[in-house]
N, C-alpha and C positions, 0 to 999 in steps of 0.2 A: 325840485332837485335837479344838479346836473349828472350830466354822465359818469364823471369820474367818482362821485358818491354813490350812485346808483351800482356801478361795477366793482367798486370795493366792497359793497355792503352783500352782493351776489358772490363774490371770491370769496369773502370771510364766512358766508352760509354753507358754501360749498366744502370749503377746507375743515371748518368744524363739524358738521354733520354727516356729509360724504365719506371723509378722509379722518376726521378724528384728530385733526391737526392744528390744535390749540395753538401752539409757540409759533407755529408758521404763518396761524392768522395774524398773531401779532406783529410779526415780521413785516409780513405784507402791508398793514397798516403803516408801518414805520417807513417803509420803503416809500409808498405814498405819499404821506407828509414831507418826505427829505426831498422827492421829486418836486413836490410842488414849491416848497423854499427854494430849490435850485431853478426854477424858471425851466422846468423841464418838460411840463404838461402841456400839449398841445389845446389852442383855444377851442377845438371844437370839443374836447373833452369837459371845459367850463362851461358851457353857453347854458342859459337858462330860459326855457322858451314858457311865451303866454301869450293871449290875447287881448289887445286893445277892446275893452268892453263898449269905449264912448270914446269921444275926443279926449286926446289929451289935456285940454284947457278945461274939459269939464269934470275932471278930478279933482275933489277936496282933499284927497291925501296924496301926495305924490310919493309914491312908491318907486322904486328902481327901475322897473320896466317904462313907467310913466315919463320917468325924467330920461331915460335913453330916449324914448322916442320924442319927447320935446328935441333934446340935442341934434336928432335926426331930422326932424322939420325944418330945425334952424338951418340945417345945412342944405336944405332943398328935397330931402325924401318926401312923398306923399305917403302919409299915413293916417289912418282915420280908424273908427270902430270896425271889429272883425280882423285887422292887421294881426298877422303872426309876428312876435317879436323874438329875436333870438339875442338874449344880451349878456355880458361878461359884466365881473366887478371889476374895474382895473385898478392900478396902484393908486394913482391918484395923489391928492395932496395927504399928509399924514391923518390932519385931525378931520378931513372930509367925512359928511356921511356916505352910506353907502348910495344912496339917490346921485349924490353928486358924484362917485366914481363909475356909475353905470352906464354904459356905452354899448351900442348894438353892435354885434357882432363886427359886421364887415367895416369899422371903422376901428378896431382894436389891432394892434400889431401883435405877433407871436411873441408870447413872455410876458405883457404888460398887463399881469394879473395881482389882482391883491392875495398871496399866497396866504396870509394869515385868516383873510376871511375864509378863503375854500377851506381850511382846516377846522377851524372853529364853527364854522354856521353849515357847514354842507357834508364832509368827508365824516368827522366826529358823530355829529347826530345821527348819522346813517349806521353806525357801526356802536353806537357806544352802549346801548343797551344788551347786545349780544356782549359784549366783551365785559360788562359789569357781571353777567350773569358766569362768567369764565373766569372770574375773581381778579379783574385788571379793573385799573382805573384809567380814567381821562389820561394823566399824569404819566401813568404808565405808558401809555401810546406815543405821547406827545415828547415826553422826555426820555423814555426808554427807561423807565426805572424796573423795578424787579416785581414778580407777581405777587401777590397779599393776600390772597384768598386760598379759596377750599381745594384751589387745584397743587397746594403746596402738601397735600397730604398724600401724594401718589405713590 
């Protein structure tokens, strides 16, 4: 999980449990989604960290981190088993796979990230269980719809 997803989850828990501010929690998630779509999130908040367990050429399934490592090796970077990787899913081509879009952070320019990937696969999964319990749907968070759950009975 990337930092923006972790931080969004932490903030939602704080707003809901510590302060009882459900509507502010929803607004916070919407704000993060808006910032992602506008390209305003720093790449340091989007990186995902993992370690290479073996040589990239020895992987049978090429996940995003392995693909990013292979591209970096092609550029002359020395990576092998035990190397820590910090990668970002970039904009890339529209129909490209996540692995095709993955690049090590050092090769990514600020703002060059796939906002929809981060919304759909990082931020929403980090908060959706909490928000569903509060009566909100994924669509409420993404599109800004209205609350439709038990919270309406207050």
